N, C-alpha and C positions, 0 to 999 in steps of 0.2 A: 065332499062332507069337513074338510081341514079347512078351504078358503069360504066356506061358509059361516061355520064358528071363529076362524077369524075378524070376520065381518062384524061378526056381530059382539063378538066382543071391544072391537073397536068402538062401535058404536057406545057400547053399554058405558064406557071410559069417558067420550065424549061427554055422557048426558049425568054420568057423577059429578064429574068437573064444573059444568054447567049449572048445575042445581046447588053446590055448596060455595060461600060466601067464599069470596076471591082469596084474604087471608088463608080460608081451610082451604081451601082447595092450591092453593101452592103448599101450604105444608103438607097435605097429602102426596102430592108429590116429590117432594124433598125425600118424604119418610120414604115411601118405593123407590125411590132414588140411592137411598142410605143402607134397604134391603136389600137390591140388587149389588151391594158394594161387599156385603157380606155374605153374600148365597152364591152370585155369580164371579166363584175362583178364578177361573180362566181372565176373564178380563180386567177382576181386581190384579192379578197376577201381573197383566196386559200393561197394565196403568201404573202400575212400580215400577213394573223395566223400562218402558219409557222415560216417568219422571228419572230414575235414578241415574240414566242413561244422558239427558237432556242437562241432569245439573249437577252433576259430578264437581264435587267439590265444592258448590256454590252454595247447596242446601242439605241441612242434617238430615238424618233417619223420619226422625218425628214431623219435621215439616211435610218431606213427601209424603207422609203416611195421610197427613193432614188436608193438603193438595187434592191424593188422587182419593182421600172419602169426599172432599166439597165437590168436584168433581164430578162423581156419581150425583150429590145431591143436586150438582144444578143441573144437569140435563133431563131430571127428571121437573123440575121446574119448569125448564122450558120446554118440555114434553106439555107442560100441563096447562102452559100457556094456550101451547098450538091447539089444544083439543076444546081450550074454555073458548076462545075467541078467533080463532079461521074456520069457515070464510065468512061467517055472516054478523059476524061478533066485533070484528076488526075496529070500526070506531069508535069502541068503548077504550083501545087501550091510547085513542089521540093522545091524553092527557098524560100518559107516561111516559110519551115518548120526547125527546128530544134533538132535535141534527146538528151538528156542528163543520161548520165548509163547504157547506153545500154548494157556495160558490165556484170548487173544485172542477165539482161534477157539470154545471152549468159551463163552463168556459170548454170544458173541454168536447161538450156537444154543440160547438161555435164553428168546429171542423166542419160540420157534416159529416160525418161519416160513422156517428154511431156513438156508446164510450159502451168498453169491456171493465165491465164490474170484477176488483180481484175480492176477495172475500175469505172468511173462515168459518170454522163449524165452531163458533168462537160465542159468547155472551149467547143473548136470542137470536139467531143469526136470523132465523125467518123473516125478522121484520126489517132486515134492510129493506126487500123487496118488498114488501106489504107496505112499509113509508114511503115508498118512491112511487108508487102507483098512487098512493091517497094525494100524493104533491104532483100529482098525474105527469109522469114520465113515463114512455109505451115500455112496460119493466118485462121481461125474459128472464130464463133460467137454462142452466144445462143442469140436467140430473142423472145419475145412473139408476138404470130399470131395478129395484128393490125385491130382493130377489121371491119375497112373498106377494101371490097377483094383489091378494086382498089390500097386502101394506101398500102397497105400488099407487092400487087404483085410489085410496083412501087419502096417500099425501097428492097425489096429480089433480083430485078433484074438491080438495082443501085449497089447493092454490093458486087452479084457474078460479076457482068464486070466489077466490079474494081477489081478481084481475091480474093474475100474473101468468104469463102464456111459459108453459112446460116444453121443451124440447131435450127428447129423450131416442135412444136408442138409433138405427137408420133414418138416415137421413136430417141427422140433427146438423149436421157442420151447413150442409146447403141452408137451411134454416135458419141457422146463426146469418150466414153470411147476404139473406136476404131480409131479414130482420135488422142488421145492422146496416145496409145501406141505403133500406127506409129511418135513419136516426135515430132508429131504435138504444134503447138500454141495454146492452143484456150481463146476466151475472154469472158467476161461477165458483165456486168453493177448490182449493187448489192448497187445501192437506191434509187428501190422503193419499193411502196408498193407490199407486198404479204399476197398473203390467209393465213388462218390461218393451213391448213392442208399443204402448199407449203412452212412455213417458220418456224420461232424461235422470241423470242421476244430477241430483244438483245438491251444495251444502245447508244442511236444514238440523238444528241445532247438533254443531261440530258432527255429523253422521250426514255420510251420504245417504241422500234420500229418493228413490223412484218417486219423480212431479208428472203427473200429468202435462205435455205441453199442446195440448189443444191451443189454450188461454194467449201465448204466446205467439203462434202460428197463425190464428185468427187475426192477433194485431198486428205481424206484420205481411200479411196478405191482404189485410186492408187499412190500415193505416190508423184504425179505429183506436184511439188511447186508452190505456190502463189505468184505471182510478182505484185503489185502494177503498176499500170502505166498510168498515166494522162495530157488530156493536156489543158494549157494554151494558150490562147491569148493573146498577145501581141502586140496591132495596129492591124495589118496586118496582122500579122505574128501569128505562137506558137510554144512553147517550148512544146517539148512531156517528161517528165521524167518519168525516170525508175528505182525505188526503189528498194532495199535489198528484197530479197523473205521473204516473214512473217515465224515465225517461232514461232508458238503457242506450239508443244511441244503435243507426243503421248502419251495416256496412253492407257489400258487395257477397261476404259469405250466408246466407241462409240459414242454413245448419246452423251457422255458429252463433247467429243472432236468437235462432231458438233459444239453445239452452243460455244463454246471455240472459236474454229473457226470465226465463222461467227461474233461473238463479235469484231474478231482481225479483219475481213474486215471493220466493218462497224465504228468504231475507225479510220482506215486508211483513208475511205471515207471521215467522220468528218475533219480529219486534211485537207484533203484537197481541204475540201469547203472553209474551214475557209481562207486559205491561198487566194482563190476569190470569196467569198460567191458570189458577182455578176454576176458570169458563169453559175452557179445552176440553175437547172429546179425549183427554188422553188412554182411556180405552180403546184407541181401535188401533189397530196392528201398524203404526204405519211404517214400520222398516220394515214391512214383511217382503220386499222384495229388495233383494242383495248385490251389490257389482258382485259378480265373481273373483273368484277370490278375497274378496273382502270380509275378515270377522266379525260376527257379529255380537257385540254387546249381550251381555244377560245377566239378570239377576241368577245367585242361586236360590236355590230353593232349601226349607228349612234342613231338608235330609241331605241335600248335595253338601251345605257348609257343615254337616257334625261329621258325616264320611271324608269330607277334606280337613277337617281337624285331628280328627283320626292318623290320616294318613301322616300329618304333620306333627300329632305328638312321638309317632311310632319312629320316622326321621327322626326327628330330636333324640330318643330313646337310643336306635341304634349309633347315632353319633357321640351319644353320651359313652357308653361301653366302648368302641371306637376308642374313645382319645383316652380311656382308662388302661384298656390292655396297651394302647402305645406304650405311656408310660411306666407301665409293668415290667 
């Protein structure tokens, strides 16, 4: 029953976003994102915690709240675009997308070992693979299986319908190796929390974040270069930037190389997010997996702040009485 209902809702949402004029559809998506910000208290709290920890001493509380709200609104717009254009209406986006630095990807592919795309849930990240397919690159992505079967099937069908191969679940590592051996382009977003056995801890916005090591493992094993490519929204247009391939260097210590390469990837992702922080998914619990013994930064709730203030005032009152008694 749940599966059928989810499929129905997804199809209805796609239909609504396609019927509406473009500006109305985007405004509707933005409005849904804002509604989510106000209703999804847990996600809003996570976003504010992440932002306060990432920009401690850099941004004011008002700036952090504005970024958090804008992040939810931006996600709503990105979802609206996905539903409106993928898989069969992608060509209508052509005039809204520009690509910078494509020569970096072309040069990376000259080695004959394929190319690994480092990206993030930034801007409308789905457009990276979409545009590369349109330009003739053999594109595949590595992605997690969504919790809900209906959502997973919907996402996979939309991506594959647009010409993007999807590798997930068992066997994805072997599929990835075969794809790269044929000179293919393999994309991966490296900005989500990883389970301890899947990742390594590397710095990310000043904290140790468990980060998937799969991209570094593939690069180390195949020799395929890692090319950072990120999408940035500029109004209703999109700018996709291809940066030069990473070159962290190779040593005889494979385990050490994987950590260094993953750290280099995380650094690139952080730099990209800092350019447009309001376009990243701060609502994701990026630092959920923490190193043993490492305390996590956490924003206090209003109730905790009031309780802390009462305790502090109580201590001050006691100290004041103690001083008076000593003087007497």
